DSSP file (Angstrom, degrees, kcal/mol; ACC not computed):
  #  RESIDUE AA STRUCTURE BP1 BP2  ACC     N-H-->O    O-->H-N    N-H-->O    O-->H-N    TCO  KAPPA ALPHA  PHI   PSI    X-CA   Y-CA   Z-CA
    1    1 A X              0   0    0      0, 0.0     2,-0.3     0, 0.0     0, 0.0   0.000 360.0 360.0 360.0 132.2  -25.3  -12.7  -34.0
    2    2 A X        -     0   0    0      1,-0.1    30,-0.2    29,-0.0     2,-0.0  -0.632 360.0-114.8 -80.0 132.0  -26.8  -12.4  -30.5
    3    3 A X        -     0   0    0     -2,-0.3     2,-0.5    28,-0.1    30,-0.2  -0.320  20.8-121.5 -66.4 149.2  -30.4  -11.2  -30.5
    4    4 A X  E     -a   33   0A   0     28,-2.8    30,-3.1     2,-0.0     2,-0.5  -0.793  29.4-139.7 -85.6 130.5  -31.2   -7.8  -28.9
    5    5 A X  E     -a   34   0A   0     -2,-0.5     2,-0.6    28,-0.2    30,-0.2  -0.829  18.0-172.3-100.6 128.2  -33.8   -8.4  -26.1
    6    6 A X  E     -a   35   0A   0     28,-2.7    30,-2.6    -2,-0.5     2,-1.0  -0.953  12.5-155.3-116.1 108.3  -36.6   -6.0  -25.6
    7    7 A X  E     +a   36   0A   0     -2,-0.6    30,-0.1    28,-0.2    28,-0.1  -0.738  16.7 176.3 -89.6 103.6  -38.5   -6.8  -22.4
    8    8 A X    >   -     0   0    0     28,-2.3     3,-2.3    -2,-1.0    -1,-0.2   0.529  17.9-170.3 -83.6  -6.9  -42.0   -5.5  -22.8
    9    9 A X  T 3   -     0   0    0      1,-0.3    29,-1.6    27,-0.2    30,-0.3  -0.238  63.6 -28.5  53.7-132.5  -43.1   -6.9  -19.5
   10   10 A X  T 3  S+     0   0    0     27,-0.1    -1,-0.3    28,-0.1    27,-0.1   0.149  98.1 135.1-103.3  19.3  -46.9   -6.7  -19.1
   11   11 A X    <   -     0   0    0     -3,-2.3    28,-0.4     1,-0.1    27,-0.2  -0.330  62.2-101.9 -67.4 149.2  -47.2   -3.5  -21.2
   12   12 A X    >>  -     0   0    0      1,-0.1     4,-1.9    26,-0.1     3,-0.5  -0.289  34.5-106.7 -66.9 157.5  -50.0   -3.4  -23.8
   13   13 A X  H 3> S+     0   0    0      1,-0.2     4,-2.9     2,-0.2     5,-0.2   0.814 116.1  62.5 -60.0 -33.9  -49.1   -4.0  -27.4
   14   14 A X  H 3> S+     0   0    0      1,-0.2     4,-1.7     2,-0.2    -1,-0.2   0.943 108.5  42.3 -57.6 -47.1  -49.5   -0.4  -28.4
   15   15 A X  H <> S+     0   0    0     -3,-0.5     4,-2.0     1,-0.2    -1,-0.2   0.860 112.5  54.6 -68.2 -34.7  -46.7    0.6  -26.0
   16   16 A X  H  X S+     0   0    0     -4,-1.9     4,-3.1     1,-0.2    -2,-0.2   0.916 107.3  50.0 -63.3 -42.7  -44.6   -2.4  -27.1
   17   17 A X  H  X S+     0   0    0     -4,-2.9     4,-2.9     2,-0.2    -1,-0.2   0.866 107.4  54.0 -66.5 -35.3  -44.9   -1.4  -30.7
   18   18 A X  H  X S+     0   0    0     -4,-1.7     4,-2.0    -5,-0.2    -1,-0.2   0.932 113.7  42.5 -62.2 -44.5  -43.8    2.1  -29.9
   19   19 A X  H  X S+     0   0    0     -4,-2.0     4,-2.5     2,-0.2    -2,-0.2   0.907 115.0  49.8 -67.8 -41.9  -40.7    0.7  -28.2
   20   20 A X  H  X S+     0   0    0     -4,-3.1     4,-2.6     2,-0.2    -2,-0.2   0.920 110.3  50.6 -63.1 -43.6  -40.1   -1.8  -30.9
   21   21 A X  H  X S+     0   0    0     -4,-2.9     4,-1.1     1,-0.2    -1,-0.2   0.932 111.3  48.4 -59.2 -46.5  -40.4    0.9  -33.6
   22   22 A X  H  < S+     0   0    0     -4,-2.0     3,-0.4     1,-0.2     4,-0.4   0.913 112.5  48.9 -60.7 -43.8  -37.9    3.0  -31.7
   23   23 A X  H >X S+     0   0    0     -4,-2.5     3,-1.8     1,-0.2     4,-0.6   0.898 104.6  57.7 -65.5 -41.0  -35.4    0.1  -31.3
   24   24 A X  H >< S+     0   0    0     -4,-2.6     3,-0.5     1,-0.3    -1,-0.2   0.795 100.1  59.4 -62.4 -26.4  -35.6   -0.9  -35.0
   25   25 A X  T 3< S+     0   0    0     -4,-1.1    -1,-0.3    -3,-0.4    -2,-0.2   0.625 106.5  47.9 -76.7 -10.7  -34.4    2.6  -36.0
   26   26 A X  T <4 S+     0   0    0     -3,-1.8     2,-0.3    -4,-0.4    -1,-0.2   0.508 100.0  77.3-104.6  -6.7  -31.2    2.1  -34.0
   27   27 A X  S << S-     0   0    0     -4,-0.6     3,-0.1    -3,-0.5     2,-0.1  -0.766  79.8-112.2-109.4 149.9  -30.2   -1.3  -35.3
   28   28 A X    >   -     0   0    0     -2,-0.3     3,-1.9     1,-0.1    45,-0.2  -0.397  47.7 -84.1 -73.6 155.6  -28.6   -2.4  -38.5
   29   29 A X  T 3  S+     0   0    0      1,-0.2    45,-0.2    -2,-0.1    -1,-0.1  -0.288 116.7  35.5 -55.7 140.9  -30.4   -4.5  -41.0
   30   30 A X  T 3  S+     0   0    0     43,-3.1    -1,-0.2     1,-0.4    44,-0.1   0.172  83.1 134.1  96.4 -16.1  -30.3   -8.2  -40.2
   31   31 A X    <   -     0   0    0     -3,-1.9    42,-3.0    41,-0.1     2,-0.5  -0.360  48.5-139.7 -63.8 146.0  -30.4   -7.6  -36.4
   32   32 A X  E     - B   0  72A   0     40,-0.2   -28,-2.8   -30,-0.2     2,-0.5  -0.933  11.9-159.4-111.8 133.3  -32.8   -9.9  -34.6
   33   33 A X  E     -aB   4  71A   0     38,-3.2    38,-2.3    -2,-0.5     2,-0.7  -0.934   6.5-154.4-110.9 131.5  -34.9   -8.6  -31.7
   34   34 A X  E     -aB   5  70A   0    -30,-3.1   -28,-2.7    -2,-0.5     2,-0.7  -0.929  15.9-162.3-102.5 110.6  -36.4  -10.9  -29.1
   35   35 A X  E     -aB   6  69A   0     34,-3.3    34,-2.4    -2,-0.7     2,-0.6  -0.846   6.7-152.4 -98.6 116.8  -39.5   -9.1  -27.8
   36   36 A X  E     +aB   7  68A   0    -30,-2.6   -28,-2.3    -2,-0.7     2,-0.4  -0.799  29.3 163.3 -87.9 120.7  -40.8  -10.4  -24.5
   37   37 A X        -     0   0    0     30,-2.2   -27,-0.1    -2,-0.6   -25,-0.1  -0.957  31.1-178.2-147.8 121.4  -44.5   -9.7  -24.4
   38   38 A X        +     0   0    0    -29,-1.6     2,-0.2    -2,-0.4   -28,-0.1   0.547  51.9 116.1 -94.4  -8.0  -47.2  -11.1  -22.2
   39   39 A X    >   -     0   0    0    -28,-0.4     3,-1.9   -30,-0.3     4,-0.3  -0.434  67.3-137.7 -60.8 127.1  -50.0   -9.1  -23.9
   40   40 A X  T 3  S+     0   0    0      1,-0.3     3,-0.3    -2,-0.2    -1,-0.2   0.688 101.3  61.8 -63.3 -15.9  -52.3  -11.7  -25.5
   41   41 A X  T >> S+     0   0    0      1,-0.2     4,-3.2     2,-0.1     3,-1.6   0.640  79.1  88.9 -82.1 -13.7  -52.6   -9.5  -28.6
   42   42 A X  H <> S+     0   0    0     -3,-1.9     4,-2.4     1,-0.3     5,-0.4   0.874  81.1  55.3 -54.9 -44.3  -48.8   -9.7  -29.3
   43   43 A X  H 34 S+     0   0    0     -4,-0.3     4,-0.3    -3,-0.3    -1,-0.3   0.709 119.0  35.9 -65.5 -15.0  -49.0  -12.9  -31.5
   44   44 A X  H <> S+     0   0    0     -3,-1.6     4,-1.4    -4,-0.2    -2,-0.2   0.831 119.7  45.5 -97.4 -46.6  -51.5  -11.0  -33.7
   45   45 A X  H  X S+     0   0    0     -4,-3.2     4,-2.7     1,-0.2     5,-0.2   0.870 107.1  56.9 -70.1 -38.5  -50.2   -7.5  -33.6
   46   46 A X  H  X S+     0   0    0     -4,-2.4     4,-2.5    -5,-0.3     5,-0.2   0.941 108.7  44.0 -63.7 -48.6  -46.5   -8.3  -34.2
   47   47 A X  H  > S+     0   0    0     -5,-0.4     4,-2.3    -4,-0.3    -1,-0.2   0.898 115.2  50.7 -62.7 -36.1  -46.9  -10.1  -37.5
   48   48 A X  H  X S+     0   0    0     -4,-1.4     4,-2.1     2,-0.2    -2,-0.2   0.918 111.1  47.6 -66.0 -42.3  -49.3   -7.4  -38.7
   49   49 A X  H  X S+     0   0    0     -4,-2.7     4,-2.5     2,-0.2     6,-0.3   0.909 111.8  50.3 -65.0 -41.6  -46.9   -4.6  -37.7
   50   50 A X  H  X S+     0   0    0     -4,-2.5     4,-2.9    -5,-0.2     5,-0.3   0.898 109.2  51.6 -63.0 -39.6  -44.1   -6.5  -39.5
   51   51 A X  H  < S+     0   0    0     -4,-2.3    -1,-0.2    -5,-0.2    -2,-0.2   0.913 111.9  47.5 -61.8 -42.2  -46.2   -6.9  -42.6
   52   52 A X  H  < S+     0   0    0     -4,-2.1    -2,-0.2     1,-0.2    -1,-0.2   0.910 122.1  33.3 -64.1 -44.3  -46.9   -3.1  -42.5
   53   53 A X  H  < S-     0   0    0     -4,-2.5    25,-3.3    -5,-0.1    -2,-0.2   0.758 103.9-118.1 -89.5 -26.6  -43.3   -2.1  -42.1
   54   54 A X     <  +     0   0    0     -4,-2.9    -3,-0.1     1,-0.4    -4,-0.1   0.370  67.7 134.5  99.1  -4.8  -41.4   -4.8  -44.0
   55   55 A X        -     0   0    0     -5,-0.3     2,-0.6    -6,-0.3    -1,-0.4  -0.398  61.9-107.8 -69.6 160.2  -39.5   -6.1  -41.0
   56   56 A X  E     -C   72   0A   0     16,-2.4    16,-3.1    -3,-0.1     2,-0.7  -0.818  20.0-147.5-100.7 120.2  -39.5   -9.9  -40.8
   57   57 A X  E     -C   71   0A   0     -2,-0.6    14,-0.2    14,-0.2     3,-0.1  -0.765  14.6-176.8 -83.0 118.5  -41.6  -11.6  -38.1
   58   58 A X  E     -     0   0A   0     12,-2.8    13,-0.2    -2,-0.7    -1,-0.1   0.536  36.1-129.2 -95.5  -9.0  -39.8  -14.8  -37.2
   59   59 A X  E     -C   70   0A   0     11,-1.0    11,-2.9     2,-0.1    -1,-0.3  -0.362  49.0 -13.7  96.4-174.0  -42.4  -16.1  -34.8
   60   60 A X  E     -C   69   0A   0      9,-0.2     2,-0.6    -2,-0.1     9,-0.3  -0.328  61.2-128.8 -65.7 145.1  -42.4  -17.3  -31.2
   61   61 A X        -     0   0    0      7,-3.1     3,-0.4    -2,-0.0     7,-0.4  -0.864  28.8-131.9 -95.5 124.3  -39.0  -18.2  -29.6
   62   62 A X  S    S+     0   0    0     -2,-0.6    -1,-0.0     1,-0.2     7,-0.0  -0.290  77.1  25.3 -76.0 158.5  -39.1  -21.6  -28.1
   63   63 A X  S    S+     0   0    0      1,-0.2     2,-0.3     2,-0.1    -1,-0.2   0.840  82.9 138.4  60.6  40.9  -38.0  -22.6  -24.6
   64   64 A X        -     0   0    0     -3,-0.4    -1,-0.2     1,-0.1     4,-0.1  -0.862  58.1-131.9-111.9 150.1  -38.4  -19.2  -23.0
   65   65 A X  S    S+     0   0    0     -2,-0.3     2,-0.3     2,-0.1    -1,-0.1   0.879  95.1  29.7 -66.3 -37.8  -39.8  -18.6  -19.5
   66   66 A X  S    S-     0   0    0     -3,-0.0   -28,-0.1     1,-0.0     2,-0.1  -0.843 109.5 -76.2-120.0 157.6  -42.1  -15.8  -20.8
   67   67 A X        -     0   0    0     -2,-0.3   -30,-2.2   -31,-0.1     2,-0.4  -0.325  57.2-178.7 -56.4 125.4  -43.7  -15.4  -24.2
   68   68 A X  E     -B   36   0A   0     -7,-0.4    -7,-3.1   -32,-0.2     2,-0.4  -0.990  11.2-166.7-133.5 137.3  -41.0  -14.2  -26.6
   69   69 A X  E     -BC  35  60A   0    -34,-2.4   -34,-3.3    -2,-0.4     2,-0.4  -0.955  13.6-136.2-128.1 142.7  -41.3  -13.3  -30.2
   70   70 A X  E     +BC  34  59A   0    -11,-2.9   -12,-2.8    -2,-0.4   -11,-1.0  -0.824  18.9 179.9-107.2 138.6  -38.5  -12.7  -32.8
   71   71 A X  E     -BC  33  57A   0    -38,-2.3   -38,-3.2    -2,-0.4     2,-0.5  -0.998  16.9-146.4-133.2 135.1  -38.3   -9.9  -35.4
   72   72 A X  E     -BC  32  56A   0    -16,-3.1   -16,-2.4    -2,-0.4   -40,-0.2  -0.904  22.5-125.6-103.5 129.6  -35.5   -9.3  -37.9
   73   73 A X        -     0   0    0    -42,-3.0   -43,-3.1    -2,-0.5     2,-0.4  -0.522  27.0-154.5 -72.7 135.2  -34.8   -5.7  -38.8
   74   74 A X    >   -     0   0    0     -2,-0.2     3,-1.1   -45,-0.2     2,-0.1  -0.914  15.3-118.7-117.0 138.1  -35.0   -5.1  -42.6
   75   75 A X  T 3  S+     0   0    0     -2,-0.4   -47,-0.0     1,-0.2   -45,-0.0  -0.462  99.9  22.0 -67.4 143.5  -33.2   -2.4  -44.6
   76   76 A X  T 3  S+     0   0    0      1,-0.2    -1,-0.2    -2,-0.1     3,-0.1   0.699  85.7 166.3  74.2  18.9  -35.6    0.0  -46.3
   77   77 A X    <   -     0   0    0     -3,-1.1     2,-0.3     1,-0.1   -23,-0.2  -0.278  47.3 -93.2 -64.9 154.3  -38.5   -0.8  -44.0
   78   78 A X        -     0   0    0    -25,-3.3     2,-0.3   -26,-0.1    -1,-0.1  -0.521  41.2-127.8 -67.3 128.9  -41.5    1.5  -44.0
   79   79 A X        -     0   0    0     -2,-0.3    10,-2.8    10,-0.1     2,-0.3  -0.634  25.8-158.2 -80.0 136.0  -41.1    4.3  -41.4
   80   80 A X  B     -D   88   0B   0     -2,-0.3     8,-0.3     8,-0.3     5,-0.2  -0.727  31.5 -80.8-111.7 164.5  -44.1    4.6  -39.1
   81   81 A X        -     0   0    0      6,-2.8     3,-0.3     3,-0.7     6,-0.2  -0.363  40.8-125.9 -62.7 140.0  -45.2    7.5  -36.9
   82   82 A X  S    S+     0   0    0      1,-0.2     3,-0.3     2,-0.1   -60,-0.1   0.843 107.1  27.9 -62.9 -36.3  -43.2    7.7  -33.7
   83   83 A X  S    S+     0   0    0      1,-0.2    -1,-0.2     2,-0.0     2,-0.2   0.445 127.5  45.7-104.2  -1.7  -46.2    7.6  -31.3
   84   84 A X    >   +     0   0    0     -3,-0.3     3,-2.4     3,-0.2    -3,-0.7  -0.604  65.5 173.5-135.5  73.3  -48.6    5.7  -33.7
   85   85 A X  T 3  S+     0   0    0      1,-0.3     4,-0.1    -3,-0.3    -3,-0.1   0.513  74.3  65.8 -67.9  -2.6  -46.4    2.9  -35.0
   86   86 A X  T 3  S+     0   0    0      2,-0.1     2,-0.4    -6,-0.1    -1,-0.3   0.368  93.8  72.3 -96.0   4.0  -49.4    1.3  -36.8
   87   87 A X  S <  S-     0   0    0     -3,-2.4    -6,-2.8    -6,-0.2    -3,-0.2  -0.976  88.8-116.8-118.5 129.4  -49.5    4.3  -39.1
   88   88 A X  B     -D   80   0B   0     -2,-0.4    -8,-0.3    -8,-0.3    -2,-0.1  -0.357  42.4-101.6 -58.5 143.2  -47.0    5.0  -41.9
   89   89 A X        -     0   0    0    -10,-2.8     2,-0.3     1,-0.1   -10,-0.1  -0.369  36.3-110.6 -65.8 144.7  -45.1    8.2  -41.3
   90   90 A X              0   0    0      1,-0.1    -1,-0.1    -3,-0.1    -3,-0.0  -0.604 360.0 360.0 -77.5 137.2  -46.3   11.2  -43.3
   91   91 A X              0   0    0     -2,-0.3    -1,-0.1    -3,-0.0    -2,-0.1   0.436 360.0 360.0 -90.4 360.0  -43.7   12.2  -45.9
């Protein structure tokens, strides 16, 4: 399966997580996302967000021009608030 690429450019991690959260809701379980992120907080925030939601953080992708991190979409992941992806959605 070819990874879906989300180019976060130089956006801060908060905005990246909002985009990542939105993208994960559109993809089937098992899909892999390659998130390009130059924010120095990305290697910390992405694993923490995956831990919160249940998606799988696969780590840095080697041999890329820009920092790229892989995430696998998981079925039954915790839904987070659309504009605050670090908070579980209220039921």
